[in-house]
N, C-alpha and C positions, 0 to 999 in steps of 0.2 A: 333449771334444767341444767344439769351438771353437762360435762363433755365426754364423760363414757355414754351419759345417757344420749347425745348427741349420734354420736358413733353406732351404737345400737341401734337406732334407728333409722340409720341412714343404711347401714347393711340389711333391714331389714326392706329398704326401698329399692335395693339395686337384687338383694335374692330372699325374694316374697315366699312366701309358703308353700312346699309342691301339691301341684293341686290346684292351684287359686288362678285363675284365671286372670292373664293383664295384660290390654293391648300393649302400655305406656314400657312394656319390661321385652318388646317384640323390636320400639323404638328404640332405647336404650341398647339392645344389642347390634343393628344396624346402626346406632350410635360411633361404638364402638368398633368397630367391622370401620366403616367408614375414616375416624381416623388411621387406625393400622396399615389401610391399603394408599393414602394420603401418603405417611410416615417410611411407607419402601421405596415407589418413585425420591423421597427427598434425600435419604440417605446414600442411593448411585447415584446419585446425581454430583453431591458435597463427592463422592469419595472415587467417580469416574473424574471428574473436573480438575480436581487435585491431582491425582493420575499423569491425567491428560499436560498439564501446564507444566506441572512436572519433568511428566517426561520432554517436551517440546523444549522447554527452558536447559535443561540439561546438555540435549545435545543442540540447542543454538551455543550455549556456552562454552564444550569441548572441542567441535565441530567447528565452529567458523567466528568467533570473537576471542576464543580462549579468558580465561583470568581477568588480564590486561593484554589491552593491543597500541602497540604504540604506534604512530602513524609515520611513518620519516619522510619529510618533504625532500620534491624532486629535486635535482639539478642541487642538492648537495654532495659530499665528500663520501655522506655512508652509503648513497646509492648512484655509483658510479659502477658497479660492479659485481659478483657474486663472494667472494674476499672480504668486502670490504661489508659488507652487507653480517657477514659468518662472524666477522669480528665484532660488530654491535654487536650482534649476538651473545658472545663470549665474552664481553664489558656484564652487560645487564645481569646475563645469568651469575656473575658474585656478587650482586644484593642478595643482604640476607634474605630471606622466603620466598624467596623466589629459585623453584626448581628445573623448569625447563625450557626451554625459548628457544623460538621453531620461527627464524624466517621469511618473508614470503614476499611473494611478487605477485597482482593481483592485475586485473585487464576485462576489458568485456572486447568480444572478437565472434567470428564467425563461426562454425563449425559448418564443413560437409557431409557428407552423410554415403551413401548407396546410393538416395533418392532426390534428397531436399535438403534445403541448409537452415540453420538456422542460427539463432546467438547463443553465444553461453556463458558464464563465468569460470574464466581460467583460470586455476591456478596454481602457482609456480610453488611446489614445495621444495625443501631435503626429504629424500625416499626413507629415511628413518623416523619421517615423521609416524610410519601408519606401523614401524614395526616400537618404539619408545612410547609413544601415547597412549595413554590408558586411557581416554575416551575416543579412540578414533578407531582400536578392537573393542572395546565393548558395545558401541553404538554405527561400526561401518560392518555390515554383513556383507559379506562374498557374494550374490548372486550367481556369476560367473566365472570362472581365468581362476587365478590367483597372483599376490603380490610378488609372483620371484622374481619376474623377470625384470621389474618395475623396481623392484629390492636391486638387481646383481649393475644396474644398469644397461652392459648392451649397447654401448652408445650414444645409453642418454635420450631416444628417441621410444623411449616409447611412453601410455599415458594407463590413467586409469580415470573411468567415467560414472557417472550415476544413470543409473536403472530408468531412468526417464528421459532422458537426453539420448542413450543407447535406443529404450524406445522410439523415440521421436525420429531420429537419423537410420533406422534397420540396421546396426550395426549389432555386430558382436564379437567376442572377444581373437584376436587372432586379423581384426578385418583392417583397414586403416581408414585413421579418421583426420581431416585433411582439415585445417586452423589455419585463419585469415587473422593477418592483423593486420596494420598499418603503421610508417616508419617516417618519420618526422625528417626531411630532409633539407638542408639550409635552413632551417629555422619555417620553411613555410607549404614548401611541396610534400605531399604526401605523396606515399605511394604505399602501395598494396602493397603484401608478403604468405607467399603460400609454404606453411609447413606440414610434415605430412607425421603422423603418430603411429604408430601399432595397441593395438588393445591391449596392454597385459591381464584386464582385471574390472568388471564392471558389478559398481556397487551400492548401496540402498543402507540409509540411515536409517528408515522404518520413517519414516516424517517430508514426503516429498516436496512441501512448499520450502522447505531447508535446498538440499543438492538437488534441486530439479535439473539445475544449469553447468552442473559446476565437473568442469572436465583439468583432470590432475596432469600435471606432467615436471618432470624435474628442475630445478631450478637454474641449474644450472643451464638449461637447457633456451630455457626463456630470455635471458641474457641477448643471444644470439637473432629472440621473434621481436621483441617485445624493445619500444624505443625505450628508456626515461623519461620522455617527457610523456608519454603515454601510460605507461605501466604507475599503480599504486606499493609501493613497498609499505611496509610493515612488521612490525612484529608480536609475532604469536607469544603467549607470557603465560604460565603457566606457578603456580601457588601453591601450596601446603592446602588452603578451602579457600573456595571462591565466595563463600557469604561472609570471612573472617570481614573484623571491620579493623582489620589490618592492611587490608587490599588500599584504603586510602593514603598508607603512609609510604608504600612499597610506589604508588606513584608518584606519591611526589617524589623520590629519593631518584627515581627515575629521570624523573623529566628537570631534574637540579642537574643533574650529569649529562642528558644529552642536549636540553636547551640552550638554543634556541632552531636547533636543526628539526625535533620531530617532537610531536604530544604523544599523552598516553592518557589512553582513556579505559575506564571499567569496564565491566560485562556490560553492568548497571545501567550505564550511560550509554553504550551500541545499540544495545536494544529498549531503550525506553519508552519510546509506541509500542512495539508488540508485546513488551510487556505488559503496561496500561491495558491495552486491549485483551489480555488473557485479564488481569484482576476482573476488567468491565463486563468482560463475556457470562465471570464466574459468578458476581452478584446478581446480574440479570435472572439466569435461570433459578440460583435459589430462591430470587424475590419470587417468581413462576409457581416454583415448590408453593411457595411459604400459605400462596395466596390460594392454590389447593388444598393445602393444611387448613387455611383460615374458612376455605367452605363447607370442608369437614366437619371441621367443628364444632357449627351453626345447629348442625344437626344431634350434639347435648344438650341446647339450649332446648330448642323444640323439646325434642326427646325427655326435657326434667318441665315443662310446662305441660304437658298430655300426665307427666305423674302428680304433678299437686293436683293436675282434675281430679285421677283416678283417685288419689287421696285426699279429700277432701272431709273427710267424713273421721279420718284418723287423727290428721291434723286436728281437729277439733274437739276432739275427743282429749288430747293432750296437750292441749290447751287448759282445754275445761280442767282436767287433775294439774292444774299448774306450772305446765309444759310455755317456755318463754317465747316471746317471735327470736331473739334469737339463737336461741338452740334450732328450733327450726330452721334457722333462714342457715347457721352453721352443716345442722345437716342434709339439707338439701346440696347447699356449697360442696361439700367431701363425697355427695351421690355423684354428680359431674364430676372434680377432678380424679375421683377413680376411676370415673370412665373414661375420661383419655388417657391416666395412668394404665390402664388396660390395658388399649388401646397401640400405647408404644409398645409395651411389654409382646406385645405379639407381634407388631408392625419390624421393631427394628433386628431380630434379628434374621424374618425375611429380607428385609433390606439390605443389610449385609451380607448373605448369602449373596445376594442378585451381584450387588457391588462386586464380587470377589470373582463369581461364575460371570461375570459383562460376557465376555468375548465372546465364550460359548453360546450363551446365549446372545448375540449378537449374531453370529454365526448364522443357528438353527433359524432366527426370523428370516434371510435372506436367501437364508436354501428353501421355504417357505411362497416365500417372494415369488423367489424365480421357476422354483415349480409351481406354479401356479401361473404364471407369466407364463410360460409353453403348456401348458393342460390348457389353456389359453385362448392359448395362438398369436402371445403377443412378443416372444422372443424365439428367435431357434436357438437350437441346440449349441449351437458354435460361441455363440454371445451372452453365456451366463458369465456375466462380471458387475451385478448391481450390483453396490454398495447401497448401505445403511449410511455409512461417513466416509467420505468422500476421501480417498488417501488424500487427493493433491492439497487440501488444508488439514488432516486429524493424522492422527498415527495409526500404522496399518493394522497398529496390533496395541489396547491401550493399557497398559502399567497401572494396577494395579495400587491403590493406597489408601487406606484406614485413616482417616485424620481423627484423631480420636475428640480429643479437642473439641473439635468444630460441631463434631456430632453429638458432643453430648450438652457444648451448648445451646444447638438448634432443640434439641429433646427435651432438655430446659424450657423453653422458648415456647416451645408446643404444651405443655404439663401448664403453663402461665393464661396463659393462651386459654386452655381451657378450662380452666379457675375463673376466666372474667365474662365466659360468655355466660356461665355461672350463673352468676351475682346478680342478674335481672331477676328472671323465673326464684329463683333461691328467696329472694326481698323479696318478690310478694306470695311466698309462701308462707314466710314471717308474718305478711300484713292479717293472713284470711283471721275475717269474723266470728268465732266456733259460734257464735248465734244464730247468724244470716244462715254458716254452712247447715245449723241442726233445724230451725226452721224448716228449710226449701228438702 
């Protein structure tokens, strides 16, 4: 039995003559539909997970850690004044591959709003950071106010705060935020210090877990309210490419100049635990989706079993006229593989469309759910804020990225899986004995 004969028989199995009733054909159509349906969430999950992880990672790199971050040890000559930190930044900026360097003084503090108090992460930075840094310009969205007063100085008593902390403290642009820090006098005595800043802007990075506690003040003002013993001094370093292998060479060169008064880390070292969490979460999601595809592919095996039972007479005739067991097996194997391929062809464009329009789909589902809650009396008209993705842990808007390589690899795996589940029923078809079939 030639390959062409096996191919023609496989074609006849999938596309029987018109008008001929076939319950097995319905099972095959059902198996194709199941494969297509299982492909849709698989592609959507891969695309959304990649986009979400990349969006979070880019914000962490651009707004928090920088490409490299140099931590300056306390009580060194670099951490005694604003001038010394800027002089250090100037030294580092001359290193080949470094594009921008911004000094930062950060400390955990207590902030008081109109009604309550909350812990904050006080970040003292040069005002030009909001003008020059591409990441701050790209990822920080002004939800209220403007940067003008903060950039112009106006006595250095202006602050920019995150949207979440503004909501917690019930603060708006023009209000005063009172910040309580501590100073050490004489080495042992700790005294609190209250400072007031006028809010010039409220910002959001779209990733609430990152900026929930951020309060920015000018670095010059920080040295007046934060002691060297309490503050954390660092340099945010930007390079030409955060993902370049040259990053480690630059780090080594910086450490060679600043050691032993400072130590430099790459963004991946600083955020290692979070990056591992992102990666493991993505793999778990893909694993669950693959299990769904596996269950769907079992339908192909079941459909082939029914097809074999229905076509036993044809198998017997083929074998009686010279058809080989290998040729029959190959025909059914091709039939099962074609079912999987057809399911992939149908499901892939639908999955890509869902991935591209995922933000609109999520928004529509949220509106439907909130509408149902209102109609059932479970939600008041004034509290329609139900979110499928909690903004405290996810991006407010998912940046869609289509990872062509990953999707191609997964689809190839699905096709191989469909071939594997077709092997047993195909082998069974090849072992059918024509004499036994004819007698029955």
